[in-house]
C-alpha positions, 0 to 999 in steps of 0.5 A: 500500500505504501508503494501505491501511495508513493506512485500516486504522489509521484504522479501528482508531482508530475501533474504539478510540473506540467501545471507549472509549465502551462501556468508559466506560459499563460502567466506571461501573457495574462498576468500571474495573479490572473492565471492563479485565479483561473487555475484555482477556479477550474480546480474548484469547479472540478472538485465541486463536480467530483463532490456531486458525483460522490453524492454531494456534501454529506459532512458537517464543517468541523470547528477549527481555529480560524487560521486553519481555514486559510490554508488555501491561501498557501496553495495560491501563494505557491501557484503565484510563485511558480508562475512568476519563477518558471518563465525566468529560471525554468521549470526544473529550478522552480520546481526543485526550489519548491520541493526543497521548501516542502521537504524542509517544512515536511521534515520539521512537521515530522520531527515535531509530530505537528498536525497529527503527522507521525513523529519521525526525528530529524537525523543525519540521513534526512539532512543529507537528503535535503542537502542533495536537493540543494545540490540538485537545485544548484545544478538545475539553475547554474 
């Protein structure tokens, strides 16, 4: 099951790379924020239709701290960053930089067991892996 999830995430990552390239091209023609809006709007419509196909909204909204309801803004921020970066530094460097940021924060979340993640201590091998991503970023951009 774990390998299936890894393959699923790999495929999702490939889709993000494809989206970054397309968004970069569109963004250079109509603007970064406008392109991000279109991407989120189309994604929202797709998720809404998927929800309807699965029987509609059949859950109640749990009570969370206000800031937890704002996490969609983080995705919008990421999309705008990628749209701005891809036409200037290329898709590989932009995506590698994004992956490096995700890995660093992911390691911190795992280390502290934040937001219900399994507590996985940061160790030398994880830090080395992050360092190798840094080397990859240098090689892609240099």
